[in-house]
Phi, psi and omega in degrees: 000143176250122186249142172230143176227117181233143180236138181224129178285121184272089179221184182293332180268343179051051178279146181289133182225131176054056176290136179208139180206163173210132178234155186239102182302325181296325179285326177297324178292320178297318180299319180297322180288316185284325184278342177060227184290344180272002183292135175245119182293147177282126182286185177298162183301316182293321180293320178296316181298318180296316179295322179294315180297325178293317180296326180274005179063033179264346170226150181054036181284348179275352180259134178277121177239120191300313184292343181256322193252357181298143183288347177281349179252104181238122180279126176255007179214181179264021180257126185238160169251114186260121183279126177233175180297328181274355182135188181270121176277126180209140003261126175263117179269120184212140175206162180252141180212118178053043175082004178244155177252134176239128184213153174206157177243101182284158175279134173252118188270048177192177178293154187262356178234120353289156183296131179288157176301145183301325183293342180270353180267097185296332181297335180295315179292323177294317180295319179296319179298318180292318179296319178294327175295322178291320177302314181295328180286322187271323190307318181301340182256015188299326185274350180248103187296322181293317179294321180293320178299320179294320180295319180292329175295326178282336189302319182299321178290323180292328179292337176298325177278317185289324185214071189294321185237017176110344177251122183300127176258333180209111182269359176272084185297326181297327180291341180270350187297326183295335181270006183295322180299323179296323179293319180297322184278345183291122181293144178291135181227112183293345180275350182287122181288161184296332184280353172264091186284342179207167180249153183259141175234124181146191181289129182292139177207146182230129177242127180233133178225124175264119178245117174252138176241143181239124172261148183206143172229111179244136185241337183055046179229145180289327185265003179233128183275130173293150182228143173208153183215140178243132174221141187231163176219141179250108182263137182231147170223110185247106175265093186226137178288156177111153182281333181212065181291145179258129180230141174234123181242140182238129173263135181240154175239150175290166178302132181065018176288149180295135183292155175280142182226167177052043184286128175238128185252155176290152183292350179279349178290127187275332178200157181204148178293121181304327180298331180295323184274350184276343182287117184235142179288347178283344180257145177293145181290142174222180185292341184270001183296145182284123182237028172093182359292154185257108184259136181230098171278135184204162171251107192288146168295171182287331185255178177296141181207161176267112183295320180200163173236154179202166170235173178200150179256092181276151188289329183219152173285158184293324180233122176266137184222160175220130180233127178232126178232121182234133180266124178232100182067235180268005183244157172246132173260128181237144175220128178231126175238131180233140178225126176278129180294143186295342180276354185267139178295124183270065180206099185257149166284321173203154176204121179210154177244130180249130184241099180273155176235106184269157172057031178225171178279187178292151178292118182265328181216137182221124172236131186207166174216127177242139179280343185197145177087201186219140180251129180239153176252131182293163182298324180284352179060038177229008184214130173261133180243112180262104181273106180279327175103212187258356179208146167276157177293175183301328179288346183064016180234142177224155182215153177223130173229151180180172174234142184228135172234157191233156174267194181291138182285144176232171182293336185282351183269148190293144176235159179201128183283344176273314184273076176249151182064229181265004175287109187207171183215164166249136179244129182263142175232124178203160173218129177244109179286155178055044180201143171229147183291328177280344187086001182300137180210164177251122175278113183302327182286344181272351180285122180253126179231118186267067177220158178296152177086165180258110183284153174274125184243128178237126179234135179218168178206161183200154174239129184232140176284149178210114182053059183257098188249142170235113187271152178298119183283352181262014181217163177303139184259121176290138181278332179229134179239142193300326182294338179284347180265355182292000000 
């Protein structure tokens, strides 16, 4: 996001008072890339301010300008199109409050022609929240010009914390005011990177969490291939003193573990082995593929961040399933079999299977038998929830059989244009703490931190289901399902 803040004294002379602004070159580069041929460059600060004041009729208001003053153009919002030499800048969010003007130019992450609906531009709500935070910060001092001048002088430093790289992290500007003295006393360090918006004081500690998610489509058909995909993220929170502390983190795999692929690293990583980035899931695996260890030297941001993302081609999904739904008269016969693979840790935070019934009425009668766990009926009576719990039995297999009959359908019951007739699915939800499907882990002793003192290091990992479907093998299987396109 590119932010501007301009203040104008609303009097008969309309003299400029307390001008203040901040722009983010990195976001301007993103806008140029995302907007393509429709991109309009942001002019100089003085040119933008002049164009904005003209658009708001604060200068040259005695002159009729058709594109601005025609009665056919009526603004129903605080979003304007500001005409500049390079073209029309849109959307400029601007409003007046207690004689001051607050304005910003949000990033639009798509082409600008035709203009997208305002509700689809997420930057507008972020920009409005930040501007309202500034209003709340400045307004109490509105009647005291000296105090207000001092607050506006502090504002630029506070924005470094609230919006360090163009995206608002904290729109409550008043809550940041107490830390202003620390910012003033902090010595300037030319080695401090832009992404470290503040420095930490206290006992050093590092928290690392590897989160892997597994997507799956199982059909239990000879002519249709089951599909599954694993993708992971390594989240870090480094509370370390210093303006530019150096940290090295290593990801390890067990012997014969599937290699990490499609690795994308955070911009704070200072160097990386090129072979690590060359492994792609689009290419078939061979003996020369890079399989670690994966070292990441970096200068951490002040806040929590994802150090890297990756995918991996694991040989089997964690839970194999079979779902059969057959319609007999007015009843449906259902059978669900699930088997936990022997290589998977049998210790869940939660594990449940949800069986929805689309395009039908409420469940009027249910007879069932489960070999393990508990079966519940949702309040809307259109969904069965099979709570397996925190462990599979010793056999690692569970089953559900039953018959279901329905009442008259109503508008409140779920519909789906894909799941018609007997085309239906079971969706699994689970989380396994202290486990990853690839076996990827962080060795706490391998984390190197080049700062005084012995930091406290915490490492964790987890496997979470994501779009884990088991389709009815007794009906046509859709190859693409809409939720996978979200």
